[in-house]
Structure formats: C-alpha cells, structure tokens
DRENLUMZA-560064 format. One line per field, with one value per residue: residue number from 1; x, y, z of N, C-alpha, C, O in turn. Coordinates in steps of 0.001 Angstrom, whole numbers, plus 524288, in hexadecimal, padded with zeros to 5 digits. Atoms other than C-alpha are relative to their C-alpha. Layout:
// DRENLUMZA-560064
nr <- (NUM_...)
npx <- (X_...)
npy <- (Y_...)
npz <- (Z_...)
capx <- (X_...)
capy <- (Y_...)
capz <- (Z_...)
cpx <- (X_...)
cpy <- (Y_...)
cpz <- (Z_...)
opx <- (X_...)
opy <- (Y_...)
opz <- (Z_...)
This chain:
// DRENLUMZA-560064
nr <- (1_2_3_4_5_6_7_8_9_10_11_12_13_14_15_16_17_18_19_20_21_22_23_24_25_26_27_28_29_30_31_32_33_34_35_36_37_38_39_40_41_42_43_44_45_46_47_48_49_50_51_52_53_54_55_56_57_58_59_60_61_62_63_64_65_66_67_68_69_70_71_72_73_74_75_76_77_78_79_80_81_82_83_84_85_86_87_88_89_90_91_92_93_94_95_96_97_98_99_100_101_102_103_104_105_106_107_108_109_110_111_112_113_114_115_116_117_118_119_120_121_122)
npx <- (804CB_7FE56_7FE2D_804A8_80043_7FA6C_80273_804B0_804C0_8031F_7FD4A_7FD67_80298_7FFF7_80467_7FE2C_803EA_7FA65_7FDD7_7FBBB_7FEA2_801EA_7FBF5_7F936_7FFE5_801CB_7FC4C_7FC09_80292_7FF5D_7FBA9_7FD71_803EB_8054D_805C8_8036F_80074_800E5_80319_80000_80417_80187_8024D_7FFC2_7FEA3_80343_805CF_800F1_801FF_7FB04_802BA_7FD79_7FA22_7FE51_7FAA3_80037_7FA5A_8008F_7FC88_805A2_7FD2B_8021E_80386_80312_80004_8032B_8053E_7FF34_801D9_803D2_80059_7FEAF_803E9_807EF_7FFFF_7FD7B_8004E_7FC8D_7FA96_7FD66_7FA8A_7FD38_7FB60_7FC92_7FB9B_801AB_80360_802BF_8054F_7FD4B_803F7_7FF4E_7FA46_7FE7E_7FE16_7F79F_7FEE6_7FB22_7FDEB_7FE40_80148_8047E_80308_804DC_805F0_8035F_804D2_80383_80493_80545_800FE_7FEFF_80141_805D3_7FF57_7FCFB_8055E_8056A_7FE86_80017_805DE_80276)
npy <- (7FA93_7FB42_7FFCA_7FF60_7FA08_7FD69_7FF3B_7FC26_802BB_7FD42_80046_80526_8039F_805DD_80278_8039D_8043D_80034_7F9C2_7FE4B_7FE32_7FB88_7FD74_7FFDE_7FE9C_7F9F3_7FEA9_80133_7F9E4_7FC32_8008E_7FCF3_7FA11_7FFBD_801ED_7FCF1_80009_8053C_802D6_806FA_800A1_80848_8021B_80425_7FF0D_80114_7FDDE_7F96F_802E7_7FD77_7FC1B_7F88B_7FFA1_8014C_80387_80357_801B8_80416_802C0_80504_80539_80247_8010E_7FA91_7FC69_8003F_7FE63_7F9DE_7FEDB_7FF2C_7FBEE_7FD8B_7FFE4_7FEDE_7FB6F_7FB98_7FF27_80299_7FB61_80188_802DE_801F1_802FE_803D8_8019E_803E1_80602_7FDA0_800F1_80502_7FF2C_7FAFF_7FF5D_7FA9C_7FAF3_7FF7C_802C2_7FC98_800EF_808D0_80327_7FDB5_7F970_7FC32_7FDCC_801EE_7FBBE_800EC_7FBE3_80243_800ED_80419_80333_801D1_802A7_807D5_8037B_7FE38_80373_80689_804B3_800AB)
npz <- (80172_7FED2_803FF_80438_80051_802CB_80527_801EF_7FEF7_7FAA4_7FA05_7FFCF_7FADF_8005C_7FAFC_7FC7C_7FBB7_7FB62_7FDEE_7FEFB_805DB_7FE9E_7FDF4_802AB_803CB_7FF11_7FEF7_8038A_80116_7FD32_7FE17_8073D_80200_8031E_7FC94_800A9_8067C_80085_7FB03_7FF1E_7FE1D_7FD1C_803AF_80253_80723_803C2_7FF14_8000C_8051B_802E4_80346_800F5_7FEC7_805DC_7FD33_7FB7F_7FF90_7FB73_7FD96_7FEA5_801E4_8045F_7FF8E_80074_80585_8041B_7FFB9_801E0_804E8_80121_7FEAC_8026B_80593_7FED6_7FC82_80051_80369_8052B_7FEE2_7FC41_7FFA5_7FB78_7FF2C_7FD99_7FCFB_7FE6C_802F3_802FA_7FFB9_80295_805C3_802DC_80354_7FDEC_80544_80073_7FA4A_7FF3A_7FCC9_80320_7FBC2_7FCAB_80276_80525_80038_804B4_80164_803AA_80079_8014F_80528_802B8_7FDCC_80253_80550_80169_7FDD7_803B3_803BD_7FE4D_7FEF3_80739)
capx <- (7FEDB_80A91_811C8_805DE_80476_8121C_80E6E_803D6_7F95E_7ED16_7E85F_7F03E_7E9D4_7EB59_7E143_7E5F0_7DDFE_7EB6A_7EBFE_7F9B4_7FBED_7F2A3_7FB4E_8086A_803B9_7FEE9_80BA4_81496_80BD0_80DFC_81BD3_81F81_8179D_80B7B_80149_7F5B1_7F9E8_7F72C_7EC1A_7EB94_7DD92_7D93F_7D10E_7CC34_7D292_7C660_7BC3D_7C120_7BCAD_7C7E3_7C09B_7C5FC_7D56B_7DD12_7EA14_7E9C1_7F65E_7F485_7FC58_7F3E3_7F836_7F4E5_7E942_7E1E0_7E3CA_7D902_7CE67_7D5AE_7D492_7C6D0_7C59C_7CD52_7C761_7B8FE_7BE46_7C9AD_7C943_7CE95_7D924_7DC89_7EBDA_7EDEE_7FB33_7FF61_8096E_80EF5_80578_7FFEB_7F00F_7F0D0_7E501_7EA79_7F574_7FDDB_7FF17_80D85_8167E_8205A_82A67_82DD8_82A6B_82457_82561_81D7F_81183_807AE_7FEC3_7F39B_7E9C0_7DB3A_7D8F1_7E0B2_7DDC3_7CF35_7D0CB_7D956_7CE24_7C21F_7CAB1_7CE61_7BF43_7BAF3)
capy <- (800BF_809CF_80576_80723_815AB_81955_814A5_81E94_8159A_81CD7_818E6_80F14_803BB_7F776_7EF79_7E617_7DB1C_7D83A_7E1BA_7E1B5_7E1A0_7EE13_7F3F6_7F122_7F6F4_803D6_802F3_800EF_80ECB_815E3_812A3_816BA_823E4_81F34_81E74_8260E_82424_816B9_80D16_7FF03_7FD1A_7EE71_7EB1F_7DDE7_7DEEE_7D614_7DE7D_7EC51_7EFAF_7F3BC_7F9EB_8082F_801B0_802E7_7FCFD_7F195_7EA5A_7DCFE_7D45C_7C762_7BA74_7B2AE_7AC99_7B903_7BD40_7B6B6_7B9EB_7C8F0_7C99D_7C77E_7D254_7D9B7_7D7D7_7DB18_7E7AD_7EEF0_7F751_7F500_800E6_7F9C1_7F369_7E7FA_7E345_7D7BC_7D58C_7C904_7BED0_7C2E6_7C25F_7B2E4_7B5B5_7C323_7C6B0_7D2F6_7E01F_7E0A8_7D82F_7DFA5_7DA08_7C89A_7C0D6_7C648_7D41B_7D206_7D80E_7D5F6_7E26A_7DFD6_7EA15_7E6E0_7E8D9_7E00B_7D74E_7D696_7D677_7C7F9_7C4DD_7C800_7BFFB_7B4C4_7B276_7B52E)
capz <- (7FFC4_803E3_7F87E_7EEDB_7F518_7F238_7E30A_7E46F_7E652_7EE5B_7F6B8_7FB0D_80447_808F8_80F9F_81898_8229D_82AAC_83592_837AE_82910_829E4_832C0_82DB8_822C7_82848_82FCD_8249A_81ECD_828B8_82A91_81A77_81BE4_814AB_820BD_81C8A_80DF6_80E07_8160B_819CA_81C1B_8240F_81A49_8137E_8037D_7FFCB_8056B_80176_7F3F6_7EAA6_7E0D7_7E1BE_7E23E_7D4FC_7DDC7_7E540_7EA1E_7F19A_7F8F9_7FA0E_7FB2C_7EDA2_7F2FC_7F4DA_7E604_7E066_7E75A_7E866_7D9EE_7D919_7E20B_7DA68_7CD95_7D383_7DA17_7D58C_7C99E_7B9E7_7BD3C_7C99F_7CCDE_7D4DF_7D9C0_7E107_7E933_7EC26_7E43C_7D7E4_7D3FA_7CEF4_7C325_7BFE2_7B541_7BBAF_7B31F_7B8A7_7C3EE_7CB9B_7D3C7_7D63B_7E139_7ED4E_7E7E8_7DD22_7DACE_7CF97_7C928_7C2D4_7BC50_7BDCA_7B0F2_7AC47_7B5BF_7B245_7A38E_7A50A_7AFE0_7A630_79B67_7A2EF_7A616_79916)
cpx <- (80450_8032B_7FC4E_7FDEA_80548_800E2_7FCEE_7FBCD_7FB6E_7FAFE_80206_7FE3D_7FF63_7FBE6_8032A_7FB97_803DC_800E3_8059A_80292_7FED9_804A1_80571_7FEF4_8002A_80569_80334_7FE52_80393_8063C_803D2_7FDB2_7FB08_7FA3B_7FD56_7FF1A_7FD4C_7FC13_7FF4F_7FA70_7FE81_7FA51_80004_800D6_7F930_7FAB4_7FFD9_8004A_80526_7FF71_8011E_80704_8011E_8067F_7FF5D_8057F_7FF40_804A0_7FE85_8032D_7FC02_7F934_7FAC9_7FDD6_7FBE7_7FB41_80160_7FED9_7FB17_7FED1_80143_7FDBE_7FC89_80102_80418_7FF88_804A0_80657_80465_80679_7FEA7_80601_80025_80449_80034_7FCD7_7FC21_7F8FD_800D2_7FE86_80329_804D2_8003B_80092_805DF_80033_8038B_80174_7FFED_8000A_7FCE9_7FFDE_7FDDF_7F92B_7FED8_7FC0B_7FEC0_7FBB1_7FBC0_7FE8A_800F7_7FDEC_7FA72_8007F_80101_7FCCB_7FB5F_80296_80187_7FA65_7FDC0_8000B)
cpy <- (8038A_8004F_80324_8061E_8035F_7FF2D_802A2_80078_8027E_7FF96_7FA3D_7FD94_7FCDE_7FEF8_7F991_7FDBF_80058_80450_80321_800A4_807AD_804A1_80125_804B5_805A6_8018C_80350_80583_802CD_800E9_8014F_803D9_7FFC0_7FF3B_8058C_7FFDB_7FAD5_7FBBD_7FB1B_7FFDA_7F870_8004B_7FAD2_80098_7FE10_802F7_80794_80113_80475_8038D_80623_80026_7FE2B_7FD32_7FD18_7FBC2_7FB45_7FC48_7FBB6_7FA34_7FF9D_7FEB3_80465_80278_7FF1D_80339_806E7_802BC_7FFDB_803CE_8042F_801E0_80338_80523_80517_802C2_7FF9B_803D0_7FCF8_7FD10_7FB97_7FEEC_7FE4A_7FDED_7F997_7FA65_8034D_7FDE9_7FA66_7FF88_80600_7FFF9_805C6_803DF_7FFA2_7FBF5_80480_7FC5E_7F890_7FFDC_802FF_80556_8016F_80223_7FF7B_8061E_7FCAB_80417_7FD12_7FE36_7FD06_7FAF0_7FDB3_7FF21_7FB6E_7FE08_7FF2C_7FAD1_7FB9D_7FDDF_80141_7FAFF)
cpz <- (7FFC8_7FA08_7F7EB_7FF99_7FF85_7FAE5_7FF41_7FF88_80376_7FE84_7FFF4_80506_80113_80259_801DF_80436_80365_80291_802A0_7FA84_7FF2E_8030E_7FFCD_7FBED_80028_802FC_7FB90_7FCCA_80283_7FF68_7FA0B_7FF81_7FCB8_80445_7FE97_7FA5C_7FD64_804DC_7FDD4_80231_8021B_7FEDE_7FC46_7FA05_7FDAF_801E7_7FFC3_7F8E4_7FD3D_7FAEA_7FE88_7FDFC_7F89A_80299_80427_7FF35_802CA_7FFC2_8019B_7FEB7_7F940_7FFCC_80085_7F940_7FF0C_80059_80067_7FA67_7FE32_802F0_7FC5F_7FA49_80166_8019F_7FDA1_7F840_7F9D2_800E8_804A8_80048_80334_7FFA5_80462_800BF_80103_7FE21_7FB85_7FEAF_7FBCE_7F9B9_7FDF3_7FD4E_8037C_7FA61_8010A_80867_80182_804AA_7FFF8_8057F_8042E_7FF69_7FB45_7FFF4_7F917_7FE7F_7FCCE_7FF63_7FDD9_7FBF4_7FCE8_80062_7FE78_7FB3B_8006C_803E9_7FBF3_7FB70_80049_800C3_7FBC4_7FDE4)
opx <- (8038B_80368_7FD55_7FC34_8057F_803F0_7FB89_7F91D_7FCB7_7F8FC_80111_7FE82_7FBDC_7F9AC_804F2_7F80D_80387_80308_80642_80637_8021E_80707_8081B_801E9_80280_806CB_803D7_8023F_807C0_807B9_80886_7FCA5_7F8FC_7F605_7FF74_7FAFE_7FB02_7FD69_7FEC6_7FA67_7FF2C_7F6C5_80419_7FCCB_7F6A0_7F64B_7FCEB_8025C_806CB_8028C_8001D_8096A_7FF17_80931_7FE6A_8077B_7FF1B_807AB_7FE95_805EE_7F883_7F623_7F678_7F9EE_7F970_7F8CF_7FE24_7FCA5_7FA88_7FBB2_7FDB7_7FC5A_7FC56_7FCE7_802EA_7FEEA_8095D_80AD1_80933_8073D_7FC08_80821_7FFD2_8069F_7FC4F_7FD9E_7F8E1_7F7AD_8037A_8012E_802DF_8087F_7FC81_801C3_8096E_7FD60_804EC_7FE33_7FEC3_801C7_7F8E1_7FC29_7FD00_7F528_801D9_7F960_80139_7F931_7FB8C_7FD3D_7FE0A_7FC5B_7F9A5_800A6_7FDCB_7FBF3_7FA57_7FFF8_80151_7F92A_7FA67_7FE8D)
opy <- (806D5_80454_80563_80869_8081E_8027D_802EC_8044F_80274_8019A_7F65F_7FFC9_7FAD8_80235_7F5EF_800A4_803D7_80842_80761_803B5_80B28_80843_804DD_80880_8089D_8061F_80811_80803_80479_8055E_80246_80500_803C0_7FD41_809D3_800DA_7FA65_7FB7E_7F972_80133_7F423_8019D_7F9D9_801C1_800DC_801B7_80B02_7FE12_808C0_806C1_808D0_803ED_7FB26_7FAB9_7FEE1_7FA52_7FCDB_7FB6E_7FB91_7F89F_80273_8004D_803B5_804E9_80329_805F5_809FC_806F9_80269_8061E_80702_80622_8077D_807A4_809C1_7FFA2_7FED6_80245_7FD08_7FAFC_7FD3B_7FEB1_80138_7FB01_7F6CE_7F5F1_806A0_7F9C7_7FAA6_7FDEB_806A0_7FD67_8086C_802CD_7FF1A_7FB42_807F9_7FA8A_7F596_80341_80540_807FD_80582_80116_7FEFB_807BE_7F96D_80595_7FA33_7F9AC_7FB81_7F7E8_7F927_7FA6A_7F864_7F957_7FA82_7F6D4_7F835_7F93E_7FE1E_7FA45)
opz <- (7FC5D_7F768_7F3CB_7FBBC_7FEC3_7F937_7FAA9_7FE76_80818_7FAA3_7FD42_8094A_7FE82_8051E_7FF46_805B3_806AF_800D8_804C7_7F9D8_7FEA0_80104_80145_7FBF1_7FD2D_80270_7FB35_7FB92_800D0_7FE63_7F9BE_7FAF4_7FB01_8030E_7FF2B_7F812_7F92F_80978_7F959_806CE_8000F_801D6_7F9ED_7F7AF_7FABA_80073_8016C_7F5C2_7FEA6_7F91F_7FAAA_7FC3A_7F575_7FF7A_80884_7FB12_80753_7FC22_8066A_7FB1A_7F78F_7FC75_7FE83_7F7DF_7FE39_7FD3D_7FE9E_7F9DA_7FA29_8001A_7FAC5_7F889_7FF32_801B7_7FDA0_7F4A6_7FA12_8000D_8048B_7FC03_806E2_7FB56_8082E_7FDB9_80172_7FFC4_7FCBF_800C4_7F7CF_7F60E_7F930_7FF0B_804F8_7F5D8_7FDD9_80C3B_7FE7B_807B3_7FC60_8086D_802D7_800F1_7F8DD_80263_7F55F_80226_7FA41_80337_7F9FF_7FB0B_7F968_7FCFE_7FD1F_7FA4E_7FE88_80344_7FB68_7FAD3_7FCE5_80055_7FA54_7F960)
C-alpha cells in the first residue's frame, strides 16, 4: 500500500482481517512517514465492493485465487489493473510480469482478462 502511494496511486487502501498484521501495517506506515496518507482497514476483502477500484494489488495464497478471480471479474471496471504477488492467477494470462521467484509479480488488465474469458467460454 505504501509503495502504491509512492507510485501515485490514490487512494491507497489496504484491507486486512488479522489484527496483528493490521497493527504492523499501520506502524510501518507511521514509521515511513505515511500516516494519514495511506489507510489500512480491518475489513473482509470478500465483503468489500471493489467496483470503484482501478488498481488492486493482492498477496494471497494460490487456493484463494480462483474465487477471487470470480469476484474481481464481477466487480472491477474494464480499466482496472490487478497485480498479484508471489502467485499468479492460474486461469488468467498476465499483461506483464516483473521479477523472479518470490519477488515475481504478475499484472493483469481487466479488459484483456474479460476478453480472454469470454472467448474461451464461447
């Protein structure tokens, strides 16, 4: 979230249910001088409506990716970009990738993902 803010993405909001990780995230933001500029909210990602989000960054286990893909396809606008860290979305083709191993990330443009999903189900 802090890096997203540094890259100019506004608002920069993180959702986390684990109170320890939430506290750690807020502490790191404060320590880095970003308190009040970024937000970490104790909310369930599955219950948050993402329809007004244009940049989504996820660091989640592979087992969560298929149901998350369904949620993102249903809620995100075509102009949105999704970046996945550590593990790619298994059924999506990335627009770009960066890094290697544990540092690798995959970027997906929702318009391209939707087009591929629609053509594979047609």
